[in-house]
C-alpha positions as CSV (number, residue, x, y, z in Angstrom):
1,M,-0.3,-8.8,21.0
2,R,-1.5,-8.7,17.4
3,K,0.8,-8.4,14.5
4,R,2.4,-5.0,14.0
5,T,2.7,-5.2,10.2
6,K,-0.5,-4.3,8.4
7,I,-2.3,-6.3,5.7
8,I,-3.7,-4.6,2.6
9,A,-6.3,-6.8,0.9
10,T,-7.4,-6.1,-2.7
11,I,-11.2,-6.5,-3.2
12,G,-12.5,-8.3,-6.2
13,P,-15.1,-10.8,-7.3
14,S,-13.9,-13.3,-4.7
15,S,-14.0,-11.0,-1.7
16,S,-16.6,-8.2,-2.3
17,S,-19.6,-9.7,-0.5
18,A,-20.5,-8.5,2.9
19,S,-19.8,-11.9,4.6
20,K,-16.3,-12.1,3.0
21,L,-15.4,-8.5,4.0
22,N,-16.6,-9.2,7.6
23,K,-14.4,-12.4,7.8
24,M,-11.4,-10.6,6.4
25,I,-11.7,-7.8,8.9
26,R,-12.1,-10.3,11.7
27,E,-9.1,-12.3,10.6
28,G,-6.8,-9.3,10.5
29,A,-7.0,-7.3,7.2
30,D,-6.3,-3.6,8.0
31,V,-6.6,-1.8,4.7
32,F,-8.8,-2.7,1.7
33,R,-7.7,-1.8,-1.8
34,V,-10.0,-1.2,-4.8
35,N,-8.3,-1.3,-8.1
36,M,-9.8,1.3,-10.6
37,S,-8.4,-0.8,-13.4
38,H,-11.2,-3.3,-12.7
39,A,-13.8,-1.5,-10.7
40,D,-16.0,1.5,-11.6
41,V,-17.0,4.4,-9.3
42,K,-20.4,2.9,-8.5
43,E,-18.9,-0.5,-7.4
44,T,-16.2,1.3,-5.4
45,K,-18.8,3.3,-3.5
46,R,-20.7,0.1,-2.7
47,I,-17.6,-1.6,-1.4
48,V,-16.6,1.4,0.8
49,E,-20.0,1.7,2.3
50,Q,-20.2,-2.0,3.0
51,L,-16.7,-1.9,4.6
52,K,-18.0,0.8,7.0
53,I,-21.0,-1.3,7.9
54,E,-18.9,-4.4,8.6
55,S,-16.2,-2.4,10.4
56,S,-18.8,-0.9,12.7
57,K,-20.3,-4.4,13.4
58,L,-16.9,-5.6,14.6
59,N,-15.9,-2.4,16.3
60,R,-12.6,-2.4,14.4
61,P,-11.6,0.5,12.2
62,V,-10.2,-0.3,8.7
63,A,-8.9,1.9,6.0
64,T,-9.7,2.1,2.3
65,M,-7.2,2.7,-0.5
66,I,-8.2,3.5,-4.1
67,D,-5.6,2.5,-6.7
68,L,-5.7,4.7,-9.9
69,Q,-5.2,2.8,-13.1
70,G,-2.5,5.1,-14.4
71,Q,-0.9,5.3,-17.9
72,K,-0.1,1.7,-18.7
73,I,0.7,0.9,-22.3
74,R,-1.4,-2.1,-23.4
75,I,-2.1,-4.2,-26.5
76,K,-5.7,-4.2,-27.8
77,D,-7.7,-7.4,-28.3
78,F,-8.1,-10.3,-30.7
79,G,-11.8,-10.2,-31.4
80,K,-13.5,-13.3,-30.1
81,K,-10.2,-15.1,-29.5
82,K,-9.2,-15.4,-25.8
83,F,-5.5,-15.5,-26.7
84,V,-3.0,-16.0,-29.5
85,Q,0.1,-18.2,-29.3
86,L,3.3,-16.4,-30.3
87,K,6.2,-18.7,-31.4
88,S,9.9,-18.0,-31.1
89,N,11.7,-16.6,-34.1
90,E,8.5,-15.5,-35.8
91,Q,7.6,-11.9,-36.7
92,F,5.0,-10.0,-34.7
93,I,3.8,-6.4,-35.4
94,L,2.6,-3.8,-32.9
95,D,0.4,-1.4,-34.8
96,S,-1.2,1.6,-33.2
97,S,-3.5,2.1,-36.3
98,L,-5.1,-1.3,-35.9
99,P,-8.5,-1.0,-34.2
100,D,-9.9,-3.1,-31.4
101,G,-10.9,-6.6,-32.3
102,K,-8.6,-6.9,-35.3
103,G,-5.6,-8.5,-33.6
104,T,-4.2,-11.9,-35.0
105,K,-1.2,-14.1,-34.4
106,D,0.7,-11.8,-36.7
107,N,-0.2,-8.4,-35.3
108,V,-2.2,-6.5,-32.7
109,G,-3.2,-2.9,-32.0
110,I,-1.7,-0.9,-29.1
111,T,-3.3,1.8,-26.9
112,Y,-0.4,4.3,-27.2
113,K,-0.2,5.7,-30.7
114,D,3.2,7.4,-30.1
115,L,5.0,4.3,-28.8
116,Y,7.1,4.1,-31.9
117,K,8.7,7.4,-31.0
118,Y,10.4,6.0,-27.9
119,L,11.8,2.8,-29.5
120,E,14.8,1.9,-31.6
121,E,16.0,-1.2,-33.4
122,G,17.4,-3.7,-30.8
123,D,15.1,-2.6,-28.0
124,E,13.4,-5.4,-26.0
125,L,9.7,-5.3,-25.3
126,L,8.2,-7.5,-22.5
127,L,4.6,-8.6,-22.4
128,S,2.5,-10.8,-20.0
129,D,4.8,-10.0,-17.0
130,A,7.9,-10.7,-19.1
131,I,6.8,-14.2,-20.1
132,I,6.9,-13.0,-23.8
133,K,10.0,-11.1,-25.1
134,L,10.1,-9.2,-28.4
135,E,13.0,-7.5,-30.1
136,V,12.4,-4.5,-32.3
137,I,13.8,-5.1,-35.8
138,K,12.4,-2.1,-37.6
139,I,9.9,0.7,-37.4
140,V,7.8,1.8,-40.4
141,K,5.7,4.8,-39.5
142,T,3.5,3.7,-36.6
143,R,4.1,0.0,-37.2
144,I,6.7,-1.7,-34.9
145,Y,8.1,-4.9,-36.4
146,T,9.5,-7.3,-33.8
147,N,11.1,-10.7,-33.7
148,V,9.7,-13.1,-31.0
149,I,12.6,-14.0,-28.8
150,R,10.5,-15.8,-26.2
151,G,7.0,-16.9,-27.2
152,G,4.0,-17.7,-25.2
153,K,0.3,-17.3,-24.8
154,L,-0.7,-13.6,-25.3
155,K,-4.0,-12.6,-23.9
156,P,-5.9,-9.3,-24.8
157,H,-5.0,-6.0,-23.0
158,Q,-1.7,-7.2,-21.7
159,G,0.8,-4.5,-20.6
160,I,3.8,-3.6,-22.7
161,N,7.1,-2.7,-20.9
162,K,10.5,-1.7,-22.4
163,K,13.4,-3.4,-20.7
164,G,15.4,-0.7,-18.9
165,G,12.4,1.7,-18.9
166,G,12.2,4.9,-20.9
167,L,8.5,4.9,-22.1
168,T,8.0,8.4,-20.7
169,L,4.2,8.7,-20.2
170,R,2.9,10.8,-17.3
171,G,1.3,8.9,-14.6
172,I,-2.0,10.8,-14.5
173,T,-4.6,10.1,-17.2
174,Q,-7.9,11.8,-17.8
175,K,-9.6,8.6,-16.5
176,D,-7.6,8.9,-13.3
177,K,-8.7,12.5,-12.9
178,N,-12.3,11.6,-13.6
179,D,-12.2,8.6,-11.1
180,L,-10.4,10.7,-8.5
181,K,-13.0,13.5,-8.7
182,E,-15.7,11.0,-7.9
183,V,-14.1,8.7,-5.4
184,I,-12.9,11.6,-3.1
185,K,-16.7,12.2,-2.5
186,I,-17.1,8.8,-0.8
187,D,-14.8,9.2,2.2
188,I,-11.8,7.2,1.2
189,D,-8.5,7.3,3.2
190,Y,-5.6,6.7,0.7
191,V,-5.0,7.0,-3.1
192,A,-2.3,5.0,-4.8
193,V,-0.9,6.6,-7.9
194,S,0.2,4.1,-10.5
195,F,3.2,4.5,-12.8
196,V,4.6,7.5,-11.1
197,R,7.4,9.0,-13.1
198,D,8.4,11.9,-10.8
199,E,7.1,14.2,-8.0
200,K,5.0,16.2,-10.5
201,D,2.5,13.2,-10.7
202,I,2.1,13.3,-6.9
203,K,1.7,17.0,-6.8
204,E,-1.0,16.9,-9.5
205,V,-3.0,14.3,-7.4
206,R,-2.5,16.4,-4.3
207,R,-3.9,19.5,-6.2
208,L,-6.9,17.5,-7.3
209,I,-7.6,16.2,-3.8
210,G,-7.4,19.7,-2.3
211,K,-7.8,19.9,1.5
212,K,-9.3,16.5,2.0
213,P,-7.3,14.4,4.5
214,I,-6.4,11.7,2.0
215,G,-3.0,10.1,2.0
216,I,-1.1,9.7,-1.3
217,I,0.9,6.5,-2.0
218,A,3.4,6.5,-4.8
219,K,3.6,3.2,-6.7
220,I,7.1,2.6,-7.9
221,E,6.8,0.5,-11.0
222,R,8.9,2.4,-13.6
223,A,12.6,2.4,-13.9
224,E,12.6,6.2,-14.4
225,A,11.1,6.7,-11.0
226,L,14.2,5.3,-9.3
227,S,16.3,8.3,-10.3
228,K,13.7,10.6,-8.8
229,I,12.9,8.6,-5.7
230,D,14.0,11.3,-3.2
231,E,11.7,13.9,-4.7
232,I,8.8,11.3,-5.0
233,A,9.3,10.3,-1.3
234,A,9.3,13.9,-0.1
235,A,6.1,14.7,-2.1
236,S,4.1,11.6,-1.1
237,D,2.8,10.0,2.1
238,G,4.2,6.6,1.3
239,I,6.0,4.4,-1.2
240,L,4.6,1.2,-2.6
241,V,7.1,-1.2,-4.2
242,A,5.1,-2.6,-7.1
243,R,7.3,-5.5,-8.1
244,G,5.3,-6.6,-11.1
245,D,6.0,-3.9,-13.7
246,L,9.1,-2.7,-11.9
247,G,10.6,-6.1,-12.1
248,V,9.8,-6.3,-15.8
249,E,11.5,-3.0,-16.5
250,I,14.7,-3.4,-14.4
251,G,15.0,-7.2,-14.5
252,I,13.7,-9.4,-11.7
253,E,17.2,-10.2,-10.6
254,Q,17.6,-6.5,-9.6
255,L,14.4,-6.5,-7.5
256,P,15.7,-7.7,-4.1
257,A,18.3,-4.9,-3.9
258,V,15.9,-2.2,-5.2
259,Q,13.1,-3.3,-2.8
260,D,15.5,-3.0,0.1
261,R,16.6,0.4,-1.1
262,L,13.1,1.7,-1.5
263,I,12.0,0.5,1.9
264,R,15.0,2.2,3.5
265,K,14.2,5.4,1.5
266,S,10.7,5.4,2.8
267,I,11.9,5.0,6.4
268,A,14.5,7.7,6.0
269,F,11.8,10.1,4.8
270,D,9.4,9.0,7.6
271,K,7.0,7.8,5.0
272,I,4.8,4.6,4.8
273,A,6.5,1.6,3.2
274,I,4.5,-1.0,1.3
275,V,5.6,-4.1,-0.6
276,A,3.3,-5.7,-3.2
277,T,3.0,-8.2,-6.0
278,Q,2.9,-12.0,-5.8
279,M,3.4,-12.0,-2.0
280,M,1.3,-15.2,-1.7
281,E,0.4,-15.8,-5.4
282,S,0.1,-19.6,-5.1
283,M,-2.9,-19.1,-2.7
284,I,-5.0,-18.0,-5.7
285,T,-5.7,-21.8,-6.1
286,N,-4.1,-23.3,-2.9
287,R,-5.0,-23.2,0.8
288,V,-1.4,-22.9,1.9
289,P,1.5,-20.7,0.7
290,T,4.8,-22.0,-0.7
291,R,7.9,-22.0,1.5
292,A,9.3,-19.3,-0.8
293,E,6.3,-17.1,-0.3
294,V,6.6,-17.5,3.5
295,F,10.2,-16.3,3.3
296,D,9.2,-13.4,1.0
297,V,6.6,-12.1,3.4
298,A,8.8,-12.6,6.4
299,N,11.7,-10.8,4.7
300,A,9.5,-7.8,3.9
301,V,8.3,-7.7,7.5
302,T,11.8,-7.8,9.0
303,S,12.9,-5.2,6.5
304,G,10.7,-2.6,8.3
305,V,7.7,-2.2,6.0
306,D,4.4,-0.8,7.3
307,A,2.3,-3.1,5.2
308,I,2.3,-6.0,2.7
309,M,-0.3,-5.9,-0.1
310,L,-2.3,-8.9,-1.3
311,S,-3.6,-8.6,-4.9
312,A,-5.0,-11.4,-7.0
313,E,-4.8,-13.6,-3.9
314,T,-7.8,-11.9,-2.3
315,A,-9.4,-10.3,-5.4
316,I,-9.9,-13.4,-7.6
317,G,-8.5,-16.3,-5.5
318,R,-10.5,-19.1,-4.1
319,Y,-9.5,-18.6,-0.5
320,P,-9.3,-14.8,0.3
321,V,-10.0,-15.3,4.1
322,D,-7.4,-18.1,4.3
323,V,-4.8,-15.8,2.6
324,V,-5.4,-13.1,5.3
325,Q,-5.1,-15.7,8.0
326,E,-1.8,-17.1,6.7
327,A,-0.4,-13.6,6.1
328,C,-1.2,-12.5,9.6
329,R,0.4,-15.7,11.1
330,I,3.6,-15.2,9.1
331,C,3.8,-11.5,10.1
332,E,3.3,-12.3,13.8
333,I,6.0,-15.0,13.9
334,A,8.5,-13.0,11.8
335,E,8.1,-10.0,14.2
336,K,8.7,-12.2,17.3
337,T,11.6,-14.3,16.0
338,N,13.6,-12.3,13.5
339,R,13.9,-8.6,14.3
340,K,16.6,-6.8,12.3
341,I,18.3,-3.7,13.5
342,L,17.8,-1.2,10.7
343,K,20.4,1.5,10.3
344,V,18.8,4.3,8.5
345,N,19.9,8.0,8.1
346,R,16.7,10.1,8.7
347,K,16.4,13.0,6.3
348,E,15.0,15.2,9.1
349,E,17.7,15.5,11.7
350,S,15.7,17.7,14.1
351,F,12.2,17.5,15.4
352,V,9.9,20.1,13.8
353,S,6.8,20.2,16.0
354,I,5.7,19.7,19.6
355,D,3.6,16.6,18.9
356,Q,6.6,15.1,17.1
357,V,8.8,15.7,20.1
358,I,6.3,14.1,22.4
359,A,5.7,11.2,20.0
360,L,9.3,10.3,19.5
361,S,10.2,10.9,23.2
362,A,7.4,8.5,24.2
363,V,8.7,5.6,22.0
364,Y,12.3,6.1,22.9
365,A,11.5,6.2,26.6
366,A,9.3,3.1,26.4
367,D,11.8,1.2,24.4
368,N,14.5,1.7,27.0
369,S,12.4,1.2,30.2
370,C,9.8,-1.0,31.8
371,I,6.9,0.5,29.8
372,K,4.5,-2.1,28.5
373,A,2.5,0.0,26.0
374,I,1.8,3.5,24.8
375,A,-1.7,5.1,24.7
376,C,-2.1,8.0,22.4
377,L,-5.2,10.3,22.6
378,T,-5.2,12.0,19.2
379,E,-7.4,14.2,17.0
380,T,-5.8,13.9,13.6
381,G,-3.5,10.9,13.9
382,S,-0.3,12.8,13.5
383,T,1.1,11.8,16.9
384,P,0.7,8.0,16.4
385,K,2.1,8.5,12.9
386,W,5.3,9.9,14.3
387,M,5.4,7.2,16.9
388,S,5.2,4.5,14.2
389,R,8.3,5.9,12.4
390,V,10.5,4.6,15.2
391,Q,11.8,1.0,15.1
392,S,10.3,-0.5,18.2
393,N,8.3,-3.5,19.6
394,I,6.3,-1.3,22.0
395,P,2.5,-1.5,21.1
396,I,0.9,1.8,20.4
397,Y,-2.8,2.2,21.0
398,A,-4.2,5.3,19.2
399,M,-7.5,6.4,20.5
400,T,-9.6,9.0,18.7
401,K,-13.1,10.2,18.2
402,S,-12.4,11.0,14.6
403,N,-13.7,8.5,12.0
404,V,-11.1,9.7,9.5
405,A,-8.2,9.5,11.9
406,S,-9.2,6.1,13.2
407,R,-9.2,4.7,9.7
408,K,-6.0,6.2,8.4
409,I,-4.1,5.0,11.5
410,C,-4.8,1.4,10.3
411,M,-2.0,1.8,7.7
412,L,0.7,2.5,10.4
413,K,3.0,-0.2,11.6
414,G,2.7,-1.1,15.2
415,V,-0.3,1.2,15.8
416,Y,-3.7,-0.3,16.9
417,S,-6.6,2.0,16.2
418,I,-9.4,2.4,18.8
419,K,-12.5,4.4,17.9
420,L,-13.9,6.3,20.9
421,N,-17.5,7.4,21.0
422,E,-16.8,10.0,23.6
423,V,-13.6,11.6,24.9
424,E,-13.2,12.5,28.6
425,Y,-11.9,16.1,28.8
426,D,-11.0,15.9,32.5
427,H,-7.4,14.7,32.5
428,A,-7.8,12.2,35.4
429,K,-11.0,10.8,33.9
430,A,-9.2,10.6,30.5
431,N,-6.4,8.6,32.0
432,K,-8.8,6.2,33.6
433,Q,-10.8,5.9,30.3
434,V,-7.6,5.0,28.5
435,I,-6.3,2.4,31.0
436,D,-9.7,0.8,31.3
437,L,-9.9,0.3,27.5
438,M,-6.4,-1.2,27.4
439,V,-7.2,-3.6,30.3
440,E,-10.4,-4.6,28.6
441,K,-8.4,-5.5,25.4
442,G,-5.9,-7.4,27.3
443,A,-3.1,-5.1,26.4
444,V,-2.0,-4.4,30.0
445,K,-2.6,-5.7,33.5
446,K,-2.4,-4.4,37.1
447,G,1.1,-3.3,37.9
448,D,2.1,-2.5,34.3
449,F,3.4,0.9,33.4
450,V,1.9,2.8,30.5
451,I,2.8,6.1,28.8
452,I,-0.2,8.3,27.9
453,T,0.2,11.2,25.5
454,K,-2.4,13.8,25.1
455,G,-2.9,17.6,24.9
456,D,-3.6,20.1,27.6
457,L,-6.4,21.3,25.3
458,M,-7.9,18.0,24.4
459,G,-10.3,18.2,21.4
460,T,-8.0,20.6,19.6
461,S,-6.1,19.6,16.5
462,G,-2.4,19.4,16.8
463,S,-2.4,20.0,20.5
464,T,-0.5,16.9,21.9
465,N,2.0,18.4,24.3
466,A,1.9,16.1,27.4
467,L,3.4,12.8,28.3
468,K,2.4,11.0,31.5
469,I,3.6,7.6,32.9
470,V,1.0,5.8,35.0
471,E,0.8,2.5,36.7
472,V,-2.2,0.3,36.0
473,G,-4.3,0.0,39.1
474,N,-2.6,2.9,40.8
475,L,-3.9,6.0,39.1
476,V,-3.9,9.4,40.7
477,D,-7.3,11.1,40.7
478,V,-6.0,14.6,39.9
């Protein structure tokens, strides 16, 4: 059985070629992320189209996730200099009136002209992923005077965070809106919303998407978002724990507890849970991960996440295929050897639809009987989605004729997507089609029992209302 936890691989210069995409799919990547902070719409379209070609070659569906840039506050640049060196106990000025290219070792421009309004003397500002720490000593008009508490190499366009949060920018920029308007034309599956502050950011993206079946993932990387996490979880399709900026704002020592809380919140709301940032960072330059990274990935897996996300490791690293291989191997072993019993209070105490009743009944029944696998014939992917919300080791094979559903399913923990060219509408023939496919893939053998879920009116959206238990090699032809 393959790993249950899904791998999200970020595409960049190291991994955007057709051959690299093909190898990463073959080695186990399930979802491919394009970061709109670094890619334009034209490049995104090329990548999505190439992914479809390689996926078709391998007969293995994969999903695409577009990551909006969001409203990140950044410094401007230093002209031709690649960096400046800030020294402790020296003064450094952040000046929104300073144009691009005019930064020096003494001052630099910033992208947010109203930053000074949200700061007071004594506030701490963190740059370069908290490597550099500045303390605000005075504010004169738009110029923020700081003392360098912890110096370091400052590169152009680095992000600025305030320790403790409080820089209340909305998550959706005009660039995000323009990018979203274009990328939803190219058949994507998920949109990740950066720097979400509250549920209003998610609702705005949903309004822009309209009726397109695109999942919305809320990236939690602001301290302010933690106080609105219930509302954000309810409004989105999933939560991504973005540990980079979030760790800078709340303090990295707080991250383990907050990560665990956010994963449990996602599970409680029956939403997708993703953990990201520095999962296997050392593999940017090395062929093997550190022991600490192995523990980090394994801990995320046993905490119940749907997926882990690889960022620079696959985008700019030397060994993107090796990273996917290692991540898959860690996931498989962690799932087999260290299963935790998660105690989570679900927000929905009653089942709300027939397909949800069938889905959850199938998993509960399988988990407490001799069932070897579940086969789910689906039109939209909603039934396997509900199945994946249950903590279980039973493999779920979701079979669909829909290209969209076959791809979106790839984000769901424990669900293996199978794209069907044709669906048998006669129930006996459909059962045989399902079992033959599962035998072919080595999922089951003669004598195994399998649960099959489907609808009386197959081919109709939302019609799953039947659960059947069959024995492989002993199917009834009625």
